[in-house]
Backbone as CSV, one residue per row, in Angstrom:
resi,resn,N_x,N_y,N_z,CA_x,CA_y,CA_z,C_x,C_y,C_z
1,UNK,20.991,3.424,8.065,19.931,3.175,9.009,18.895,2.308,8.304
2,UNK,18.494,1.257,8.944,17.472,0.360,8.412,16.212,0.517,9.255
3,UNK,15.101,0.762,8.592,13.819,0.942,9.273,12.847,-0.100,8.753
4,UNK,12.167,-0.762,9.662,11.135,-1.724,9.297,9.781,-1.072,9.550
5,UNK,8.998,-0.946,8.501,7.678,-0.325,8.595,6.631,-1.423,8.681
6,UNK,5.975,-1.527,9.814,4.906,-2.503,9.998,3.599,-1.737,10.139
7,UNK,2.722,-1.890,9.157,1.439,-1.191,9.176,0.362,-2.123,9.706
8,UNK,-0.556,-1.574,10.453,-1.660,-2.374,10.973,-2.533,-2.829,9.808
9,UNK,-2.666,-4.132,9.638,-3.467,-4.624,8.522,-4.959,-4.461,8.795
10,UNK,-5.716,-4.467,7.729,-7.168,-4.444,7.887,-7.598,-5.793,8.455
11,UNK,-8.485,-5.750,9.401,-9.003,-6.967,10.014,-10.495,-7.005,9.705
12,UNK,-11.000,-8.194,9.431,-12.399,-8.358,9.067,-13.331,-7.507,9.915
13,UNK,-14.235,-6.791,9.270,-15.182,-5.953,9.982,-14.678,-4.559,10.280
14,UNK,-13.457,-4.218,9.830,-12.929,-2.869,10.063,-13.814,-1.830,9.390
15,UNK,-13.911,-0.715,10.028,-14.599,0.425,9.457,-13.780,1.657,9.817
16,UNK,-14.222,2.862,9.466,-13.418,4.057,9.740,-13.097,4.286,11.217
17,UNK,-13.774,3.620,12.133,-13.513,3.837,13.565,-12.519,2.848,14.138
18,UNK,-11.834,2.057,13.300,-10.940,1.021,13.821,-9.863,1.582,14.755
19,UNK,-9.502,2.833,14.573,-8.447,3.397,15.418,-8.930,3.696,16.834
20,UNK,-10.235,3.595,17.076,-10.719,3.837,18.435,-11.394,2.609,19.030
21,UNK,-11.252,1.462,18.359,-11.832,0.223,18.863,-10.804,-0.438,19.778
22,UNK,-10.978,-0.235,21.080,-10.051,-0.805,22.046,-10.676,-1.962,22.811
23,UNK,-11.649,-2.606,22.190,-12.244,-3.789,22.811,-11.200,-4.892,22.904
24,UNK,-11.379,-5.779,23.855,-10.390,-6.841,24.079,-10.143,-7.667,22.818
25,UNK,-11.194,-8.019,22.131,-11.051,-8.837,20.918,-10.260,-8.094,19.841
26,UNK,-10.599,-6.827,19.620,-9.922,-6.034,18.594,-8.441,-5.852,18.927
27,UNK,-8.142,-5.596,20.191,-6.749,-5.411,20.605,-5.960,-6.705,20.390
28,UNK,-6.534,-7.828,20.767,-5.835,-9.112,20.581,-5.628,-9.430,19.102
29,UNK,-6.618,-9.109,18.274,-6.452,-9.333,16.836,-5.302,-8.494,16.291
30,UNK,-5.228,-7.247,16.704,-4.148,-6.376,16.212,-2.787,-6.817,16.750
31,UNK,-2.729,-7.194,18.020,-1.465,-7.700,18.570,-1.012,-8.937,17.804
32,UNK,-1.939,-9.850,17.563,-1.595,-11.077,16.835,-1.115,-10.760,15.426
33,UNK,-1.810,-9.856,14.755,-1.402,-9.472,13.403,-0.017,-8.832,13.419
34,UNK,0.232,-7.968,14.388,1.541,-7.324,14.504,2.643,-8.326,14.807
35,UNK,2.366,-9.264,15.694,3.343,-10.302,16.034,3.652,-11.160,14.811
36,UNK,2.605,-11.542,14.065,2.799,-12.371,12.875,3.609,-11.626,11.816
37,UNK,3.288,-10.349,11.591,4.049,-9.551,10.623,5.500,-9.401,11.060
38,UNK,5.718,-9.193,12.346,7.084,-9.055,12.864,7.864,-10.343,12.646
39,UNK,7.254,-11.467,12.908,7.932,-12.762,12.691,8.274,-12.961,11.219
40,UNK,7.336,-12.628,10.331,7.620,-12.769,8.896,8.772,-11.865,8.477
41,UNK,8.795,-10.656,9.003,9.866,-9.734,8.640,11.214,-10.240,9.159
42,UNK,11.241,-10.734,10.371,12.491,-11.257,10.935,12.967,-12.469,10.142
43,UNK,12.047,-13.326,9.721,12.426,-14.486,8.903,13.050,-14.057,7.586
44,UNK,12.524,-13.013,6.993,13.040,-12.532,5.706,14.322,-11.729,5.873
45,UNK,14.465,-11.046,6.985,15.674,-10.275,7.347,16.292,-9.519,6.165
46,UNK,15.536,-8.638,5.528,16.074,-7.937,4.363,17.257,-7.027,4.691
47,UNK,17.406,-6.632,5.918,18.515,-5.756,6.316,19.857,-6.463,6.242
48,UNK,19.856,-7.776,6.070,21.115,-8.516,5.963,21.630,-8.561,4.531
49,UNK,20.820,-8.109,3.585,21.268,-8.065,2.187,22.241,-6.911,2.006
50,UNK,23.140,-7.056,1.062,24.074,-5.954,0.795,23.321,-4.700,0.347
51,UNK,23.835,-3.558,0.749,23.272,-2.272,0.337,24.367,-1.430,-0.287
52,UNK,23.950,-0.392,-0.965,24.909,0.490,-1.609,25.654,1.353,-0.599
53,UNK,26.842,1.808,-0.948,27.648,2.605,-0.021,27.058,3.987,0.280
54,UNK,26.142,4.465,-0.564,25.563,5.787,-0.303,24.128,5.703,0.230
55,UNK,23.651,4.491,0.486,22.307,4.331,1.047,22.332,4.763,2.503
56,UNK,21.640,5.841,2.802,21.643,6.348,4.171,20.522,5.762,5.011
57,UNK,19.329,5.792,4.469,18.161,5.269,5.181,17.440,4.317,4.237
58,UNK,17.190,3.111,4.714,16.481,2.113,3.927,15.246,1.700,4.718
59,UNK,14.095,1.788,4.073,12.845,1.416,4.731,12.343,0.115,4.105
60,UNK,12.068,-0.870,4.955,11.555,-2.152,4.497,10.088,-2.246,4.866
61,UNK,9.277,-2.581,3.873,7.845,-2.783,4.121,7.539,-4.228,3.763
62,UNK,6.831,-4.904,4.633,6.531,-6.317,4.456,5.858,-6.568,3.108
63,UNK,4.946,-5.705,2.732,4.222,-5.923,1.480,5.115,-5.754,0.243
64,UNK,6.299,-5.171,0.395,7.221,-5.004,-0.724,8.185,-6.170,-0.871
65,UNK,8.211,-7.061,0.098,9.180,-8.171,0.056,8.574,-9.439,-0.481
C-alpha cells in the first residue's frame, strides 16, 4: 500500500487559529498550496520506484523527497 501524506503548509500570517480560519482568502491559499503540493508529488511519482518484497505500507512525504 502506498500512501501520500500531504500536510497543510504554513502560510504567511498563520497563527494558532489557522485551523478555524475559513475566510475566502485563507481557503483559496490552502487549496492552492494543496494543489501545488499534489502536482509536485505526482511529478516525482515515488510510488513507481521499486520497493522491497516485504514492504507492506509505504508513506511518502513531499518534504522527504
